[in-house]
C-alpha positions in Angstrom: 0.8 4.1 13.8 0.4 0.4 14.6 1.0 -0.7 11.0 -2.4 -2.2 10.3 -4.0 -2.0 6.9 -6.3 0.8 7.9 -3.4 3.0 9.3 -1.3 2.3 6.2 -4.2 3.4 4.0 -4.7 6.6 6.0 -1.0 7.4 5.6 -1.2 6.7 1.9 -4.2 8.9 1.6 -2.5 11.7 3.5 0.6 11.5 1.2 -1.6 11.5 -1.9 -3.5 14.5 -0.6 -0.2 16.3 0.0 1.0 15.5 -3.5 -2.2 16.5 -5.1 -2.3 19.7 -3.1 1.2 20.7 -4.3 1.0 19.7 -8.0 0.6 23.4 -9.0 4.0 24.3 -7.5 5.9 21.2 -8.8 4.7 19.4 -11.9 6.8 16.3 -11.0 4.4 15.6 -8.1 1.8 14.4 -10.6 4.2 11.7 -11.7 5.1 10.9 -8.1 1.4 10.5 -7.2 0.8 8.2 -10.1 3.9 6.2 -9.4 3.0 5.6 -5.7 -0.5 4.5 -6.7 0.9 2.0 -9.3 3.6 0.8 -6.9 1.1 0.2 -4.1 -1.2 -1.6 -6.4 1.7 -3.8 -7.7 2.8 -4.5 -4.1 -0.7 -5.7 -3.2 -0.8 -8.0 -6.1 2.7 -9.4 -5.4 2.0 -9.9 -1.7 -1.2 -11.8 -2.5 0.5 -14.0 -5.1 3.3 -14.9 -2.6 0.8 -15.6 0.2 -1.3 -17.9 -1.9 1.8 -19.6 -3.3 3.0 -20.2 0.3 -0.4 -21.6 1.2 -0.3 -24.0 -1.7 3.2 -25.1 -0.8 2.1 -25.8 2.7 -0.9 -27.8 1.5 1.2 -29.9 -0.9 3.9 -30.6 1.7 1.3 -31.7 4.2 -0.6 -33.8 1.7 -4.0 -32.7 3.1 -6.1 -29.6 2.7 -7.4 -28.0 5.9 -10.4 -25.7 6.2 -8.2 -23.3 8.2 -6.0 -22.8 5.1 -9.0 -22.1 2.9 -10.2 -19.5 5.4 -6.7 -17.9 5.5 -6.6 -17.8 1.7 -10.0 -16.2 1.7 -8.8 -13.6 4.2 -5.8 -12.9 2.1 -7.9 -12.3 -1.0 -10.4 -10.2 0.9 -7.6 -7.9 2.3 -6.0 -7.6 -1.1 -9.3 -6.7 -2.8 -10.0 -4.0 -0.1 -6.6 -2.5 -0.8 -7.1 -2.6 -4.5 -10.6 -1.1 -4.1 -9.1 1.8 -2.0 -6.5 2.5 -4.8 -9.0 2.2 -7.6 -11.3 4.7 -5.8 -8.3 7.1 -5.6 -7.6 6.6 -9.3 -11.2 7.1 -10.5 -11.8 10.1 -8.4 -11.5 13.2 -10.5 -9.0 15.9 -9.4 -11.7 18.3 -8.6 -13.6 15.8 -6.5 -10.4 14.7 -4.9 -9.7 18.1 -3.4 -13.1 18.1 -1.8 -12.5 14.7 -0.2 -9.3 15.7 1.6 -9.0 14.5 5.2 -6.5 16.2 7.4 -4.5 17.4 4.4 -4.0 20.8 6.1 -2.0 19.1 8.8 0.4 17.4 6.4 3.4 19.6 5.5 6.6 18.8 3.7 8.3 17.3 6.8 5.3 15.2 7.5 5.2 14.0 3.9 8.9 13.0 4.1 8.2 11.1 7.3 5.3 9.3 5.8 7.4 8.4 2.7 10.1 7.0 5.0 7.7 5.0 7.0 5.9 3.5 4.0 9.3 2.8 2.4 10.4 0.9 5.5 7.4 -1.4 5.1 8.7 -2.5 1.6 10.4 -5.9 1.4 13.8 -4.6 0.4 13.9 -2.3 3.4 12.8 -5.1 5.7 15.5 -7.4 4.4 18.3 -4.8 4.2 20.2 -6.4 7.1 20.3 -9.7 5.2 21.8 -7.9 2.1 24.4 -6.2 4.3 25.4 -9.5 6.0 25.8 -11.2 2.6 
């Protein structure tokens, strides 16, 4: 996985498929699935706010507003909206419809799901700044 938005969404979808597939054996997976969706939605919102704030800070420190910055802000907003749309589609899809939309869910087993969770967790800000926390 190269870490692009499309690959991340495929991994998220695979993990959600796995969780949905195994909710009959473990009821706590329903909560886990909802938690992941909510957390990813929150992360998208926070990343967008930080990116826009940094754009505004750069603009105010330079004293001028460049067309390149407007384009970058537009790209940030477009990417955030596509992520949110992906998550909203998952939320609004009924459970019966969700099972018919599964892609490669047969290939995801418990070990693969654990690996996906570890990878997605490593992409979170705390995991990326863990060395800084240890140094301090």
